[in-house]
Backbone bond lengths (Angstrom), bond angles and torsions (degrees), N, CA, C in turn:
res aa  C-N    CA-C-N  psi(-1)  N-CA   C-N-CA  omega(-1)  CA-C   N-CA-C  phi
1 M - - - 1.454 - - 1.522 109.98 -
2 K 1.337 116.40 135.33 1.454 120.12 -179.19 1.516 110.69 -76.00
3 D 1.329 115.15 158.58 1.455 120.34 172.66 1.531 109.07 -65.48
4 L 1.313 115.95 161.01 1.462 121.75 179.40 1.520 108.06 -117.76
5 K 1.323 117.02 127.31 1.461 121.05 179.73 1.520 109.44 -103.30
6 I 1.330 115.10 122.17 1.468 122.72 -174.76 1.525 109.40 -106.58
7 A 1.334 116.73 135.86 1.462 122.72 171.66 1.526 108.43 -115.09
8 I 1.326 116.61 118.48 1.457 123.27 178.96 1.519 108.50 -105.05
9 I 1.333 116.81 124.52 1.458 120.37 -178.40 1.527 109.25 -106.91
10 Q 1.322 115.85 110.29 1.468 123.18 177.89 1.525 107.54 -100.33
11 A 1.334 116.19 121.64 1.468 119.31 -172.40 1.521 110.89 -147.40
12 E 1.330 115.14 159.23 1.459 121.95 169.95 1.524 108.24 -84.20
13 L 1.323 117.27 130.85 1.460 121.46 -174.31 1.527 111.09 -95.25
14 H 1.331 115.14 147.21 1.459 121.61 173.04 1.529 107.83 -83.13
15 W 1.317 117.04 122.01 1.453 121.45 -171.62 1.527 111.98 -63.95
16 E 1.331 115.16 120.48 1.468 123.97 175.79 1.528 112.38 52.29
17 N 1.322 115.77 38.76 1.468 121.44 -176.71 1.524 108.96 -130.94
18 A 1.322 116.45 85.92 1.465 120.90 -175.38 1.528 111.74 -62.66
19 D 1.325 117.29 -44.64 1.468 119.59 -178.62 1.523 110.59 -61.00
20 G 1.328 116.82 -43.80 1.454 119.95 179.68 1.512 112.51 -63.78
21 N 1.340 117.26 -40.79 1.460 120.17 -179.11 1.519 112.43 -70.97
22 L 1.318 117.36 -40.55 1.470 118.98 178.84 1.528 110.55 -64.16
23 A 1.330 116.93 -40.56 1.465 119.47 177.58 1.522 110.96 -65.12
24 M 1.321 117.40 -40.63 1.467 121.67 179.58 1.519 111.13 -64.35
25 F 1.332 117.61 -47.01 1.462 119.71 -179.40 1.526 111.64 -68.40
26 E 1.320 117.35 -34.95 1.461 118.89 177.03 1.531 110.65 -61.34
27 E 1.314 115.81 -43.29 1.462 119.56 178.36 1.530 110.76 -61.42
28 K 1.329 116.83 -42.50 1.458 120.16 -179.54 1.531 110.93 -67.67
29 I 1.315 117.22 -39.67 1.468 120.30 179.39 1.525 110.45 -59.40
30 W 1.326 116.54 -37.88 1.462 119.15 -177.83 1.531 113.05 -81.00
31 T 1.328 117.10 -2.61 1.470 119.09 170.09 1.533 111.55 -85.42
32 I 1.324 117.43 -6.73 1.467 121.32 176.83 1.526 107.01 -80.33
33 H 1.319 117.03 109.41 1.463 120.80 -170.92 1.529 113.14 -98.45
34 E 1.318 116.63 10.04 1.458 119.99 175.54 1.516 109.06 -123.84
35 E 1.314 116.01 161.69 1.453 120.14 178.63 1.527 109.42 -73.56
36 V 1.321 115.89 132.11 1.462 121.46 176.11 1.527 107.88 -128.03
37 D 1.321 115.42 159.92 1.459 120.64 -177.79 1.521 112.83 -99.90
38 L 1.333 117.18 -28.78 1.456 122.38 -175.31 1.521 109.07 -140.10
39 I 1.331 116.38 128.62 1.463 122.80 175.90 1.518 107.24 -113.51
40 L 1.333 116.38 122.61 1.452 121.32 -173.48 1.529 110.36 -114.69
41 L 1.339 116.23 127.49 1.464 124.34 -178.55 1.530 109.74 -113.30
42 P 1.334 118.68 159.05 1.473 120.68 -176.21 1.525 113.64 -69.73
43 E 1.325 114.66 175.83 1.464 122.77 172.08 1.526 109.38 -63.75
44 M 1.335 115.72 140.51 1.472 122.06 -179.66 1.527 110.66 42.65
45 F 1.321 114.92 51.26 1.468 120.55 -172.79 1.520 113.34 -65.60
46 S 1.320 118.33 -18.84 1.466 119.28 -177.96 1.532 113.11 -92.59
47 T 1.351 117.62 -9.36 1.461 119.46 -175.04 1.520 114.88 -137.13
48 G 1.322 118.99 -19.69 1.445 121.79 -162.38 1.520 109.25 83.25
49 F 1.352 115.96 168.98 1.465 121.24 -174.02 1.520 109.32 -79.04
50 S 1.319 115.74 82.96 1.458 123.01 -174.05 1.524 111.34 -105.00
51 M 1.331 115.43 140.78 1.462 121.58 172.70 1.527 110.17 -98.84
52 N 1.324 115.64 41.63 1.455 122.38 -179.87 1.533 110.17 -124.89
53 P 1.339 117.02 53.29 1.464 118.82 -174.25 1.520 113.82 -66.95
54 A 1.329 118.38 -28.41 1.460 119.69 -178.77 1.523 111.60 -59.66
55 E 1.344 116.54 -30.37 1.460 120.89 -179.90 1.523 113.04 -94.54
56 L 1.331 116.97 -25.14 1.460 120.17 -168.97 1.522 114.40 -107.79
57 A 1.321 118.16 -18.42 1.468 120.49 -173.11 1.523 111.93 -66.36
58 E 1.316 114.82 147.81 1.458 122.51 174.17 1.528 109.21 -115.70
59 V 1.296 116.13 147.45 1.460 120.19 168.36 1.523 107.56 -71.46
60 S 1.312 116.04 139.52 1.462 120.44 -179.73 1.523 110.66 -54.27
61 G 1.322 115.33 135.63 1.457 120.95 177.06 1.513 114.64 101.39
62 L 1.335 116.77 -5.70 1.461 118.97 -177.78 1.529 111.50 -94.75
63 K 1.316 117.92 -143.24 1.464 123.52 -163.08 1.523 115.01 -50.16
64 T 1.329 117.62 -56.27 1.467 119.47 -174.00 1.515 111.81 -68.01
65 Q 1.327 116.73 -42.16 1.468 119.17 177.96 1.525 110.97 -63.80
66 K 1.328 117.61 -41.75 1.467 120.48 178.00 1.520 110.52 -61.52
67 W 1.331 115.91 -41.01 1.469 120.12 178.33 1.525 110.98 -62.66
68 M 1.325 116.59 -44.27 1.465 120.09 179.66 1.523 111.14 -61.36
69 L 1.312 116.58 -42.71 1.466 119.97 179.23 1.527 111.21 -66.11
70 Q 1.329 116.47 -36.68 1.465 120.20 176.88 1.521 110.60 -63.06
71 M 1.336 116.86 -45.51 1.462 120.77 178.39 1.530 110.65 -62.92
72 A 1.322 116.57 -41.99 1.457 120.45 -179.62 1.522 111.24 -62.09
73 A 1.325 116.22 -43.26 1.465 119.99 -179.55 1.524 111.47 -68.57
74 Q 1.326 116.48 -43.57 1.460 120.05 -176.62 1.521 112.36 -69.03
75 R 1.327 117.59 -34.87 1.465 121.00 -179.75 1.526 112.90 -97.53
76 D 1.335 116.88 -1.20 1.464 121.69 -178.00 1.527 110.08 49.34
77 A 1.331 115.15 51.65 1.463 121.77 -176.83 1.521 109.52 -144.17
78 L 1.303 115.66 154.39 1.459 122.25 171.93 1.529 108.28 -75.90
79 V 1.330 117.41 128.23 1.466 122.29 -179.16 1.523 108.51 -115.34
80 G 1.349 116.99 129.15 1.450 120.42 -178.21 1.512 112.95 -136.11
81 G 1.323 115.94 144.62 1.460 123.13 175.77 1.516 108.42 176.32
82 S 1.344 117.31 167.86 1.464 118.60 -179.23 1.521 111.09 -108.77
83 Y 1.338 114.35 151.05 1.454 120.92 173.62 1.527 108.23 -150.81
84 I 1.326 117.04 174.62 1.463 122.13 -173.36 1.527 109.56 -87.83
85 V 1.337 115.48 122.79 1.463 121.77 -177.41 1.523 109.58 -122.44
86 R 1.317 115.71 138.87 1.466 121.94 173.00 1.518 109.41 -103.40
87 Q 1.326 115.20 132.30 1.464 121.31 176.41 1.526 107.29 -134.45
88 G 1.308 116.64 107.09 1.450 120.23 -173.34 1.521 109.61 64.70
89 E 1.327 116.03 -125.09 1.463 121.14 178.55 1.520 112.84 -96.36
90 H 1.319 116.68 8.57 1.466 120.95 -174.38 1.527 111.05 -112.04
91 F 1.340 115.30 148.57 1.456 122.66 175.21 1.527 108.45 -112.94
92 Y 1.329 115.97 141.35 1.453 121.66 -178.56 1.524 110.75 -130.05
93 N 1.333 115.58 140.95 1.459 121.98 165.94 1.522 104.79 -86.90
94 R 1.310 116.35 93.77 1.471 122.43 -165.07 1.524 111.93 -107.67
95 F 1.326 114.89 122.65 1.462 120.89 170.82 1.523 107.48 -82.39
96 V 1.316 116.62 127.44 1.457 122.02 179.64 1.520 109.77 -118.45
97 F 1.315 115.75 131.91 1.461 122.47 167.74 1.519 107.75 -99.23
98 A 1.321 117.92 121.16 1.457 123.26 173.58 1.524 108.29 -103.73
99 F 1.324 116.38 121.93 1.453 122.18 -177.40 1.529 110.48 -96.53
100 P 1.330 117.45 151.13 1.469 119.78 -179.63 1.522 113.97 -61.09
101 D 1.340 117.33 -21.64 1.470 119.40 -179.46 1.523 112.90 -83.63
102 G 1.342 117.30 4.28 1.455 120.86 175.98 1.513 114.78 93.65
103 T 1.315 118.30 5.03 1.454 121.52 178.04 1.526 110.20 -99.05
104 I 1.333 115.45 162.85 1.466 120.80 175.70 1.525 109.49 -132.74
105 Q 1.335 114.97 156.62 1.458 122.90 165.58 1.523 106.55 -137.70
106 F 1.340 116.41 152.93 1.461 117.30 -175.36 1.519 112.27 -142.15
107 Y 1.332 113.27 159.67 1.464 123.23 177.16 1.525 107.96 -135.06
108 D 1.332 116.85 128.59 1.454 121.63 177.57 1.524 109.86 -93.88
109 K 1.325 115.88 130.30 1.464 122.44 -176.00 1.527 111.08 -50.18
110 R 1.324 115.45 126.17 1.460 121.80 -176.80 1.536 112.15 -81.03
111 H 1.332 116.53 -45.57 1.456 121.27 -174.44 1.527 109.16 -103.95
112 L 1.317 115.84 105.10 1.458 121.32 -178.38 1.525 108.93 -85.18
113 F 1.337 115.85 138.93 1.458 122.38 -167.21 1.525 110.92 -77.39
114 S 1.335 116.19 103.13 1.465 121.03 -172.34 1.525 113.08 -66.88
115 L 1.347 118.61 -29.23 1.463 119.61 179.02 1.529 112.06 -61.78
116 A 1.323 115.99 -29.28 1.466 120.50 177.30 1.527 111.82 -99.53
117 K 1.347 116.57 5.59 1.465 122.47 -178.19 1.534 111.66 58.16
118 E 1.343 115.23 35.84 1.465 119.76 -179.98 1.519 111.48 -57.93
119 E 1.339 116.74 -31.82 1.464 120.65 -178.22 1.531 112.34 -67.95
120 D 1.341 117.67 -16.61 1.459 120.53 177.25 1.529 112.26 -77.12
121 Y 1.314 116.45 -16.97 1.468 121.18 -174.65 1.524 113.82 -117.84
122 F 1.325 116.38 -27.11 1.460 120.54 -173.76 1.525 110.84 -119.22
123 T 1.310 115.54 156.92 1.461 122.79 178.05 1.515 109.48 -97.34
124 V 1.317 116.63 136.26 1.457 122.17 -176.70 1.531 110.71 -71.27
125 G 1.331 116.25 141.98 1.459 121.06 174.66 1.515 111.27 -76.90
126 Q 1.331 116.03 154.72 1.457 120.65 -174.79 1.525 113.98 -115.38
127 E 1.313 117.95 -18.31 1.464 120.35 -172.79 1.521 111.41 -130.23
128 R 1.325 114.76 138.77 1.456 120.81 173.47 1.527 108.82 -79.92
129 L 1.315 115.97 154.93 1.460 121.24 -179.08 1.519 109.98 -123.16
130 V 1.333 116.12 135.40 1.463 121.98 167.75 1.518 106.66 -130.40
131 V 1.333 116.72 123.08 1.457 121.28 177.55 1.526 109.14 -108.77
132 T 1.310 115.54 155.83 1.456 121.10 174.99 1.526 108.59 -111.10
133 Y 1.328 116.07 126.62 1.462 121.07 -179.23 1.516 108.64 -143.24
134 K 1.316 115.64 121.65 1.458 122.65 -179.13 1.537 110.95 53.16
135 G 1.322 115.07 36.94 1.445 121.24 177.39 1.508 115.17 84.76
136 W 1.335 117.71 -5.09 1.467 122.67 179.34 1.517 109.94 -96.32
137 R 1.316 116.01 137.83 1.460 121.61 173.46 1.525 107.64 -96.92
138 I 1.343 115.82 121.28 1.460 121.76 -169.90 1.522 109.51 -124.28
139 C 1.332 115.55 130.80 1.470 121.95 -178.16 1.527 109.72 -117.57
140 P 1.337 118.73 116.33 1.466 120.94 179.35 1.527 112.55 -92.84
141 M 1.323 115.48 143.44 1.455 123.60 174.71 1.531 108.01 -134.07
142 V 1.354 115.72 165.41 1.463 120.34 -176.93 1.525 109.86 -127.12
143 C 1.309 117.12 116.10 1.460 127.82 167.00 1.522 114.10 42.75
144 Y 1.333 118.28 -100.75 1.467 123.68 -173.69 1.535 112.28 -56.58
145 D 1.333 117.71 -23.81 1.469 121.33 174.53 1.526 111.27 -52.49
146 L 1.331 116.96 -28.10 1.461 121.58 -176.02 1.523 112.10 -59.12
147 R 1.318 117.84 -28.74 1.462 121.34 -176.86 1.534 112.97 -79.09
148 F 1.321 118.47 -3.66 1.463 121.59 -171.65 1.531 110.31 -123.27
149 P 1.334 116.50 88.83 1.469 120.69 -171.98 1.521 114.43 -65.63
150 V 1.337 117.76 -26.45 1.465 119.37 -179.32 1.524 110.80 -61.61
151 W 1.340 116.94 -39.88 1.466 121.32 -177.89 1.531 111.64 -65.76
152 A 1.325 116.52 -30.03 1.467 120.82 -178.15 1.527 112.96 -94.18
153 R 1.323 117.51 1.53 1.464 120.19 -170.72 1.520 112.29 -57.96
154 N 1.315 115.66 124.45 1.461 122.69 174.90 1.530 108.44 -79.40
155 H 1.305 116.00 165.99 1.456 119.94 176.79 1.525 109.10 -144.56
156 V 1.310 115.43 161.65 1.456 120.77 179.48 1.521 108.56 -136.76
157 T 1.324 116.32 138.01 1.456 121.55 178.74 1.522 110.05 -84.84
158 L 1.312 116.03 172.16 1.456 120.72 177.30 1.521 111.65 -61.80
159 D 1.325 116.29 -24.15 1.469 121.51 178.87 1.531 112.13 -85.47
160 G 1.324 116.88 1.86 1.463 120.08 178.84 1.508 114.09 81.80
161 D 1.333 117.97 20.45 1.463 122.22 -179.50 1.524 109.16 -92.98
162 Y 1.335 117.60 121.10 1.455 122.62 -176.80 1.526 111.15 -90.66
163 G 1.330 114.80 151.58 1.459 119.88 -179.48 1.515 112.86 -64.89
164 Y 1.345 116.58 -40.38 1.461 120.51 176.31 1.523 109.81 -150.89
165 D 1.339 114.35 162.37 1.468 122.40 -179.60 1.519 112.40 -109.65
166 L 1.327 116.13 -26.37 1.464 122.13 -174.66 1.520 108.63 -136.32
167 L 1.326 115.93 124.87 1.462 123.17 179.29 1.525 107.91 -109.15
168 L 1.343 116.89 129.15 1.458 121.91 -177.05 1.524 110.89 -113.95
169 Y 1.335 115.85 140.40 1.455 121.44 171.79 1.521 108.66 -128.30
170 V 1.334 116.09 122.82 1.465 121.35 173.73 1.522 106.92 -108.60
171 A 1.339 117.79 138.55 1.458 118.57 -167.42 1.514 113.74 -149.83
172 N 1.343 113.29 159.21 1.463 124.39 157.50 1.530 103.91 -120.83
173 W 1.332 116.77 85.47 1.463 122.95 -172.27 1.520 108.35 -108.53
174 P 1.337 118.59 110.94 1.465 120.72 -171.28 1.527 113.72 -69.71
175 K 1.321 114.37 156.37 1.466 121.89 -177.38 1.521 112.14 -58.54
176 V 1.315 117.91 -35.50 1.462 121.13 -175.09 1.532 111.94 -61.90
177 R 1.336 117.37 -24.18 1.468 120.78 180.00 1.527 112.08 -119.06
178 I 1.336 117.29 25.26 1.461 120.10 -172.31 1.527 112.61 -69.79
179 K 1.337 117.90 -23.02 1.465 119.09 177.70 1.527 110.99 -60.62
180 A 1.328 116.72 -36.92 1.463 119.74 177.97 1.528 110.40 -63.49
181 W 1.319 117.46 -42.56 1.472 122.64 177.74 1.525 110.50 -59.37
182 D 1.324 116.22 -48.58 1.465 121.02 -178.21 1.528 112.01 -66.03
183 T 1.324 117.24 -27.25 1.454 121.65 -179.03 1.522 112.29 -85.31
184 L 1.328 116.69 -42.58 1.456 120.30 -171.76 1.523 113.51 -79.72
185 L 1.325 118.42 -29.68 1.468 118.76 177.23 1.533 111.63 -58.72
186 P 1.356 119.67 -53.41 1.470 118.16 177.82 1.524 112.64 -65.85
187 A 1.339 117.40 -29.80 1.468 119.19 176.78 1.519 111.00 -62.29
188 R 1.340 117.50 -43.17 1.460 120.14 178.28 1.532 110.94 -63.57
189 A 1.330 117.57 -35.59 1.469 120.43 177.62 1.524 110.80 -65.19
190 I 1.331 116.68 -46.64 1.461 121.47 -176.56 1.526 111.03 -64.10
191 E 1.328 116.95 -49.17 1.461 119.64 -173.01 1.526 112.81 -73.38
192 N 1.345 117.35 -21.20 1.462 120.75 -178.66 1.520 113.78 -106.52
193 L 1.340 117.34 0.29 1.466 121.84 -179.55 1.524 110.35 48.19
194 A 1.324 114.51 55.55 1.465 121.26 -178.22 1.519 109.11 -148.18
195 Y 1.331 115.66 158.59 1.459 120.08 168.96 1.529 108.72 -69.01
196 V 1.325 116.20 146.12 1.463 121.66 174.92 1.525 108.20 -129.18
197 A 1.331 115.87 130.31 1.465 121.90 174.23 1.517 108.52 -121.23
198 G 1.333 116.98 130.18 1.454 121.45 178.33 1.514 111.00 -125.73
199 V 1.327 116.88 133.53 1.460 121.59 177.18 1.525 108.98 -119.83
200 N 1.322 115.66 130.71 1.455 123.07 178.12 1.524 108.93 -123.66
201 R 1.306 117.78 170.01 1.456 122.60 179.04 1.532 110.36 -102.27
202 T 1.315 116.54 177.84 1.456 122.77 174.15 1.528 109.40 -127.42
203 G 1.344 115.60 173.54 1.460 121.28 172.22 1.510 114.50 83.75
204 L 1.344 115.56 -175.86 1.460 123.61 178.18 1.516 110.63 -94.54
205 D 1.342 116.19 140.96 1.461 118.17 173.23 1.528 109.85 -98.17
206 G 1.319 116.49 -174.93 1.451 120.69 -176.43 1.512 114.51 -70.10
207 N 1.321 116.43 -10.57 1.461 121.40 176.30 1.527 112.11 -103.07
208 E 1.337 116.20 12.60 1.467 123.58 178.54 1.534 112.86 66.67
209 H 1.325 116.70 24.52 1.459 120.17 171.76 1.525 108.67 -85.37
210 L 1.338 115.70 134.70 1.459 121.65 -177.24 1.517 110.28 -99.28
211 Y 1.329 116.01 136.01 1.462 123.15 179.14 1.528 108.34 -124.15
212 D 1.337 116.25 138.87 1.467 118.13 179.14 1.528 113.26 -129.31
213 G 1.324 116.34 26.82 1.460 119.79 169.32 1.506 114.62 80.44
214 H 1.349 115.95 -115.25 1.466 123.73 -171.69 1.527 111.10 72.54
215 S 1.335 117.92 27.76 1.459 120.28 172.89 1.527 108.92 -60.70
216 A 1.335 116.45 146.23 1.460 119.28 -173.37 1.521 111.17 -165.34
217 V 1.336 114.97 163.88 1.463 122.88 171.25 1.523 107.70 -125.14
218 Y 1.325 116.34 135.64 1.461 122.36 179.87 1.523 109.76 -122.10
219 D 1.346 116.04 145.81 1.460 119.28 175.03 1.520 109.90 -85.82
220 A 1.333 116.84 179.99 1.464 121.75 -172.68 1.524 113.13 -70.57
221 L 1.325 117.96 -9.08 1.459 121.72 173.98 1.522 112.17 -99.37
222 G 1.340 115.91 4.14 1.455 120.75 177.66 1.507 114.94 85.28
223 E 1.331 117.85 11.57 1.463 121.18 178.98 1.527 109.82 -84.62
224 Q 1.332 116.55 132.26 1.459 120.40 178.19 1.521 109.62 -72.18
225 M 1.334 116.37 127.64 1.458 122.08 -174.53 1.517 112.58 -96.66
226 T 1.332 117.77 -16.00 1.457 121.98 -173.69 1.518 110.82 -110.45
227 R 1.327 116.11 159.54 1.463 120.55 173.43 1.524 109.22 -67.53
228 P 1.318 118.32 153.46 1.462 120.09 176.67 1.533 111.19 -62.47
229 L 1.313 116.49 136.02 1.460 121.86 175.80 1.525 106.77 -126.35
230 I 1.341 114.77 90.32 1.455 121.25 -168.17 1.529 110.02 -123.56
231 G 1.318 116.28 125.61 1.455 121.77 171.25 1.512 115.49 73.74
232 E 1.317 117.89 14.63 1.458 119.99 -179.45 1.515 110.18 -151.40
233 E 1.318 114.82 158.36 1.456 119.21 174.26 1.528 109.32 -72.40
234 G 1.323 115.59 155.38 1.454 118.92 177.83 1.510 111.49 173.17
235 I 1.320 115.06 172.28 1.461 122.06 178.77 1.522 108.37 -125.23
236 L 1.315 115.59 123.62 1.456 121.50 174.85 1.519 109.01 -99.70
237 I 1.313 116.58 131.75 1.463 121.02 175.43 1.516 108.16 -120.87
238 Q 1.327 116.14 123.11 1.455 121.03 -176.08 1.526 110.22 -140.08
239 K 1.310 115.63 132.09 1.459 121.57 176.04 1.520 109.06 -92.74
240 V 1.331 116.66 134.13 1.458 121.35 175.41 1.535 108.15 -111.25
241 D 1.326 115.17 142.72 1.463 123.47 -167.00 1.526 108.98 -113.53
242 K 1.330 117.20 115.47 1.463 120.45 -177.96 1.524 111.67 -69.14
243 L 1.328 117.96 -35.92 1.463 120.10 179.23 1.524 110.70 -62.50
244 A 1.343 116.54 -42.98 1.462 120.28 177.91 1.519 110.56 -62.91
245 L 1.331 117.32 -39.33 1.458 121.08 178.04 1.525 110.79 -63.88
246 D 1.320 117.11 -43.90 1.465 120.64 179.45 1.526 111.32 -61.51
247 M 1.318 116.50 -37.65 1.466 120.17 179.93 1.531 111.14 -66.06
248 V 1.335 116.45 -41.27 1.467 120.12 176.70 1.522 110.05 -62.01
249 R 1.310 116.50 -44.50 1.462 120.58 -178.39 1.527 112.49 -65.75
250 Q 1.314 116.63 -34.46 1.468 119.63 177.33 1.521 111.53 -70.35
251 K 1.326 116.49 -37.78 1.459 120.63 -177.20 1.526 111.72 -77.96
252 F 1.342 116.11 -37.71 1.463 120.80 -176.60 1.530 109.05 -122.70
253 A 1.311 116.66 75.98 1.471 121.29 -174.40 1.527 111.10 -84.61
254 F 1.322 116.03 53.39 1.463 121.13 -171.77 1.525 113.27 -66.87
255 L 1.328 117.81 -29.95 1.460 119.19 -175.90 1.528 112.64 -68.85
256 R 1.318 117.14 -15.59 1.469 119.44 174.50 1.526 110.97 -64.49
257 D 1.335 117.74 -21.94 1.457 122.22 -177.57 1.515 112.46 -99.66
258 A 1.346 117.26 5.84 1.461 120.92 -174.85 1.524 111.30 -72.13
259 D 1.325 115.80 152.48 1.455 121.28 176.01 1.524 110.69 -71.38
260 A 1.316 115.75 142.99 1.451 121.40 174.72 1.530 109.06 -88.61
261 F 1.343 117.02 141.34 1.458 120.22 179.21 1.527 108.70 -160.59
262 D 1.311 114.81 164.00 1.460 122.47 174.61 1.517 109.19 -117.39
263 I 1.335 116.81 144.73 1.464 122.14 174.62 1.522 108.27 -94.55
264 R 1.313 116.56 127.17 1.473 120.83 -178.29 1.523 110.46 -115.76
């Protein structure tokens, strides 16, 4: 299996301005002058973390999804991030994977952020998603999901087959609580014996919440693989190595001793 090269785009978002954000991210994507396999964008990357879904939501398949598929095809890379989607009478904070072949898969945020009363506006997701891309099994999560390790729990079969190899978190995680972000990302890597990549935003949002990034990639031992990206826009590019991951899993097969449980 080949290595996977990840590009994380940390940016200041234009508040509730989808056209402005899509144009901004497109410009940043085209500043990546090397081939990458996965491009990761923040939570609600087209609007910022807004509780105004009635005005901002899109029906699946329209502007933002079309843009993501265009970027995926043009860069021959998997593109992922969350945005506000309307489905029937329900609104979702939906993570979408756009594949270069024109297909999509999605995950609806499971843990809605009660401090912002997200549950009053959005519908909770019911199913976890794991996609396979270039031989890698990838599991996406959204922001507040990071605080709930049971939902992200990896598993291993008797044959040594793991549920996923790479765990992703896309977020609007404010500076005031950034210590939790910096602590829990490597914790999720360690306990799940997987790579973890987290992307956050920067700047002020429309509610005067300040964000200072701290996007990062961690290996399965919880070591940060990327340079610090704090308080500024930027793009992190990091290659993850499946052979190195397999070696860690063979040496430290801790998940074989994990408790079995069901999520209800």
